[in-house]
C-alpha positions as CSV (number, residue, x, y, z in Angstrom):
1,X,18.4,19.2,28.4
2,X,18.6,16.5,25.6
3,X,18.0,18.6,23.5
4,X,20.1,21.0,20.8
5,X,19.2,23.4,18.3
6,X,16.5,25.6,17.6
7,X,15.0,24.9,13.5
8,X,17.1,22.3,13.1
9,X,17.2,20.1,16.6
10,X,18.7,16.4,17.4
11,X,17.0,15.0,21.0
12,X,18.4,12.0,21.4
13,X,18.7,9.4,24.2
14,X,20.2,6.1,25.5
15,X,23.0,4.9,27.6
16,X,26.1,4.0,27.4
17,X,25.4,0.2,28.6
18,X,21.9,0.4,27.8
19,X,20.9,-1.6,25.0
20,X,20.9,1.1,22.6
21,X,21.2,5.2,21.8
22,X,19.2,7.0,19.6
23,X,17.5,10.4,18.5
24,X,15.3,12.1,17.0
25,X,16.0,15.2,14.0
26,X,13.4,17.6,13.8
27,X,13.4,20.1,11.1
28,X,14.9,18.5,8.3
29,X,14.4,20.3,5.0
30,X,12.4,18.2,2.8
31,X,14.2,17.0,-0.4
32,X,17.6,16.0,0.3
33,X,18.9,13.4,-1.2
34,X,20.2,10.6,1.8
35,X,23.5,10.0,1.6
36,X,24.0,6.5,3.1
37,X,27.8,7.1,2.6
38,X,28.4,10.1,4.1
39,X,26.6,8.9,7.0
40,X,28.5,5.9,7.5
41,X,31.8,7.8,6.7
42,X,31.1,10.0,9.8
43,X,30.1,7.1,11.9
44,X,33.6,5.6,10.9
45,X,35.7,8.2,12.3
46,X,34.1,8.2,15.9
47,X,33.7,4.6,15.9
48,X,35.7,3.0,19.0
49,X,38.0,-0.3,18.7
50,X,40.5,1.2,15.7
51,X,44.0,1.8,16.5
52,X,45.0,3.9,19.6
53,X,41.3,4.2,20.9
54,X,39.1,2.5,23.1
55,X,38.9,-1.1,22.8
56,X,34.9,-1.8,22.6
57,X,33.9,-2.7,19.5
58,X,30.9,-1.1,18.0
59,X,29.7,-1.1,14.7
60,X,28.1,1.7,15.2
61,X,25.2,0.9,12.3
62,X,22.6,3.3,12.5
63,X,19.3,2.2,11.8
64,X,17.1,4.9,10.2
65,X,13.5,4.7,11.6
66,X,11.9,7.3,9.8
67,X,11.9,10.6,7.9
68,X,13.2,9.0,4.3
69,X,10.8,7.9,1.7
70,X,12.3,7.0,-1.9
71,X,15.8,8.4,-1.2
72,X,14.9,11.6,-0.2
73,X,14.0,13.3,3.5
74,X,10.4,13.8,3.8
75,X,10.4,17.2,6.2
76,X,8.8,14.5,8.8
77,X,10.9,14.0,12.1
78,X,14.3,11.5,11.4
79,X,14.1,8.8,13.9
80,X,17.2,6.5,14.5
81,X,18.5,3.8,16.5
82,X,22.1,2.7,17.4
83,X,22.1,-0.9,19.0
84,X,25.4,-1.7,21.7
85,X,26.6,-4.9,20.9
86,X,29.7,-4.7,23.2
87,X,28.3,-3.5,26.8
88,X,29.8,-4.7,29.5
89,X,28.1,-3.4,32.5
90,X,29.8,-5.8,34.9
91,X,32.9,-3.7,35.0
92,X,31.2,-0.9,36.4
93,X,30.3,-2.7,39.8
94,X,30.8,-0.8,43.0
95,X,31.0,2.4,41.6
96,X,27.8,3.6,44.0
97,X,30.5,3.2,46.7
98,X,33.8,4.2,44.6
99,X,33.3,6.9,42.3
100,X,35.9,7.8,39.5
101,X,37.6,10.6,40.1
102,X,37.2,13.4,37.0
103,X,33.8,11.4,36.0
104,X,30.6,12.7,36.3
105,X,29.8,9.1,38.7
106,X,29.9,11.7,41.8
107,X,27.9,14.6,40.3
108,X,25.3,12.4,38.7
109,X,25.3,10.6,42.1
110,X,24.5,13.8,44.0
111,X,22.0,14.8,41.7
112,X,20.1,11.6,40.9
113,X,20.4,9.7,43.6
114,X,20.3,5.9,43.9
115,X,18.5,6.4,40.5
116,X,21.6,6.9,38.2
117,X,22.8,4.5,35.7
118,X,26.3,4.1,36.5
119,X,26.8,1.7,34.1
120,X,30.3,3.1,32.1
121,X,29.3,6.5,32.8
122,X,25.5,6.1,31.6
123,X,23.9,8.9,30.0
124,X,27.2,11.1,30.6
125,X,29.5,9.0,28.6
126,X,30.9,9.9,25.4
127,X,29.2,7.0,23.7
128,X,26.1,9.7,23.5
129,X,28.1,11.8,20.9
130,X,27.7,8.9,18.1
131,X,23.7,10.3,18.1
132,X,25.5,13.9,17.2
133,X,27.5,12.4,14.9
134,X,24.5,11.2,13.0
135,X,22.7,14.7,13.5
136,X,25.9,16.3,12.1
137,X,26.0,13.8,9.3
138,X,22.4,14.9,8.1
139,X,22.9,19.0,8.6
140,X,25.6,18.3,6.5
141,X,23.6,16.7,3.7
142,X,21.4,19.7,4.0
143,X,24.4,22.2,3.7
144,X,25.3,20.1,0.7
145,X,22.1,21.9,-1.3
146,X,21.7,25.1,0.5
147,X,26.1,25.9,0.7
148,X,27.6,23.7,-1.9
149,X,31.0,25.5,-1.5
150,X,30.6,25.1,2.5
151,X,33.4,23.0,3.7
152,X,34.0,22.1,7.7
153,X,37.2,20.5,8.5
154,X,38.3,19.5,12.2
155,X,42.0,18.3,12.9
156,X,43.5,17.1,16.1
157,X,46.4,19.4,17.7
158,X,48.1,16.2,19.1
159,X,51.0,14.6,18.2
160,X,50.3,10.3,17.7
161,X,53.6,10.1,19.1
162,X,52.5,11.6,22.5
163,X,49.3,9.4,22.1
164,X,51.5,6.0,21.5
165,X,53.9,7.2,24.7
166,X,50.9,7.9,27.3
167,X,48.9,5.0,25.9
168,X,52.1,2.8,26.6
169,X,52.3,4.4,30.1
170,X,49.0,2.9,30.8
171,X,48.1,7.1,30.7
172,X,46.1,9.3,28.5
173,X,46.7,12.8,27.1
174,X,44.7,15.4,26.1
175,X,44.5,17.3,23.2
176,X,43.4,20.6,21.4
177,X,40.9,20.4,17.7
178,X,40.9,22.8,15.4
179,X,37.8,23.5,13.0
180,X,38.1,25.9,10.2
181,X,34.4,26.4,8.2
182,X,35.1,27.9,4.6
183,X,32.3,29.1,2.4
184,X,29.9,30.5,4.9
185,X,28.8,34.0,4.0
186,X,28.5,37.1,6.0
187,X,25.6,37.8,8.2
188,X,25.2,34.6,9.5
189,X,24.3,34.7,13.6
190,X,22.3,36.5,15.5
191,X,22.6,39.4,18.1
192,X,22.2,39.2,20.7
193,X,21.9,36.6,22.7
194,X,22.4,34.3,19.4
195,X,25.8,35.2,18.3
196,X,27.6,32.8,16.1
197,X,30.3,32.7,18.1
198,X,28.6,31.7,21.4
199,X,26.2,29.0,19.3
200,X,29.4,27.4,18.1
201,X,31.0,27.9,21.9
202,X,27.6,26.1,23.5
203,X,27.7,23.1,21.4
204,X,31.5,22.9,21.4
205,X,31.4,22.8,25.5
206,X,28.9,20.4,25.5
207,X,31.0,18.0,24.2
208,X,31.9,15.6,26.5
209,X,35.4,16.3,28.2
210,X,35.7,19.9,26.6
211,X,37.3,21.9,28.8
212,X,38.3,25.3,26.6
213,X,36.9,27.1,23.8
214,X,38.4,30.2,21.4
215,X,38.1,32.0,18.4
216,X,39.9,34.0,16.0
217,X,42.9,34.8,18.1
218,X,41.0,33.6,21.6
219,X,42.9,34.1,24.7
220,X,46.1,35.7,22.6
221,X,44.1,38.8,22.5
222,X,44.3,39.0,26.2
223,X,47.9,40.2,25.8
224,X,47.8,41.9,22.7
225,X,47.8,45.7,21.6
226,X,45.2,46.7,19.0
227,X,47.4,47.7,16.2
228,X,48.8,44.3,15.9
229,X,45.3,42.4,15.4
230,X,43.1,45.1,13.2
231,X,41.9,43.1,10.4
232,X,41.7,46.1,7.8
233,X,39.5,45.7,5.2
234,X,40.5,45.0,1.7
235,X,40.7,47.5,-1.1
236,X,38.8,45.1,-3.5
237,X,37.1,41.5,-2.8
238,X,39.4,38.9,-2.7
239,X,38.6,35.0,-2.8
240,X,40.0,34.8,0.7
241,X,37.2,37.4,2.2
242,X,36.9,41.3,2.8
243,X,39.5,41.5,5.2
244,X,43.5,41.1,4.9
245,X,43.6,39.7,8.0
246,X,41.7,36.7,10.6
247,X,42.1,37.8,14.2
248,X,38.7,37.9,14.5
249,X,38.4,34.3,13.2
250,X,35.8,35.3,10.5
251,X,33.0,36.6,12.9
252,X,32.5,40.1,13.8
253,X,29.5,41.2,16.5
254,X,28.2,37.9,16.9
255,X,28.0,37.7,12.6
256,X,29.5,35.9,10.2
257,X,31.9,38.3,8.3
258,X,32.8,36.1,5.1
259,X,36.3,35.1,6.0
260,X,36.8,31.4,7.3
261,X,35.3,30.7,10.6
262,X,38.1,29.5,12.9
263,X,38.3,27.9,16.3
264,X,39.6,25.9,18.7
265,X,38.7,23.2,21.3
266,X,40.4,21.9,24.3
267,X,39.7,18.4,25.4
268,X,41.1,16.9,28.9
269,X,42.9,13.9,29.4
270,X,40.8,10.6,30.1
271,X,40.5,10.1,33.4
272,X,40.3,6.6,33.4
273,X,43.5,4.6,32.4
274,X,45.3,1.7,33.2
275,X,48.5,3.3,35.6
276,X,48.2,2.4,39.4
277,X,47.2,5.3,41.4
278,X,47.1,5.5,44.9
279,X,43.4,5.3,44.6
280,X,44.0,2.0,42.4
281,X,43.5,1.3,39.0
282,X,40.8,2.8,36.6
283,X,38.6,0.1,35.2
284,X,36.7,0.3,31.9
285,X,37.9,0.2,28.6
286,X,38.9,4.1,27.1
287,X,40.6,5.8,25.0
288,X,44.5,6.9,25.6
289,X,43.8,10.7,24.0
290,X,39.8,11.5,23.7
291,X,40.5,14.3,21.7
292,X,41.3,11.9,18.6
293,X,37.5,11.1,18.3
294,X,36.4,14.0,18.9
295,X,37.5,15.6,15.4
296,X,34.1,14.4,14.0
297,X,32.1,15.5,16.7
298,X,33.4,19.1,16.3
299,X,32.5,18.7,13.3
300,X,29.1,17.3,13.9
301,X,28.1,20.0,15.8
302,X,29.5,22.5,13.7
303,X,27.7,21.2,11.3
304,X,24.5,21.5,13.1
305,X,24.8,24.9,14.3
306,X,25.5,26.1,10.8
307,X,23.0,24.8,9.0
308,X,20.3,26.1,12.2
309,X,21.7,29.4,12.1
310,X,20.8,29.5,8.1
311,X,17.5,28.2,8.3
312,X,17.1,31.5,11.2
313,X,18.6,34.1,8.8
314,X,16.4,32.4,6.3
315,X,13.3,33.0,8.0
316,X,14.5,36.2,9.2
317,X,14.5,37.3,5.7
318,X,10.9,36.3,4.5
319,X,9.4,38.5,8.0
């Protein structure tokens, strides 16, 4: 599917080396101030061409086609497009005969046959995540009005030293992106199949190269005793939330409990790199650590999930 979300939804289109990528955001509330600076800042963090990232040069200028009038959202669908200005489809000639290991060339070829777009991974390319960052920026604009104290902040748990060493070796390295959401009130999330952590997991695992998701103490809970990870309630409400610890990651029973929501996403090493392998060199332009530019994508997807869940909660309150 090419659509994400329930009430706040993104449907996007385009391929890595086609003329453009873009999308339609549906469900954006009316009357939200359009913050062009916020959108530009988000896009600049994901943009290729910076130090330690892919040498591909893309301006990632977002052309908003609809849904904005006199500086405010109208409530109508927001259409946008991002032109591809540094596409090099010839770099990927011959992939039909020799698919790249650990990419989607082989599996997409099986699924779509000779009609698959192989240029730079086509639809499976991380180029598509630019559309997610656009939608995430609009979600943040709405959340800024609905929950002014909300803060969504992600960071890369990988040293720059390791990234530089991998790049200099003509290799790549993986990474983990940690995200913390503060200011989210208790009661957000839908049982049984719409749990907040399940929605976040779906969002994060849909990001290119994501291979793992955990929230709270995550997999460490598999080797812990219950007495070691119990989140006791505080005698009185505190600024930090209702419990004395946060092993649950701010979510219990699939619903936010007022503590910070904390989760981590593991990204694999980029499977295309400059070093020669037994099968020969890998062609194309790629990040030595794809997780670096995944940080704003994780924040964007988190913002989309939070807004969608908040809108669902408000809709339920009206029933």
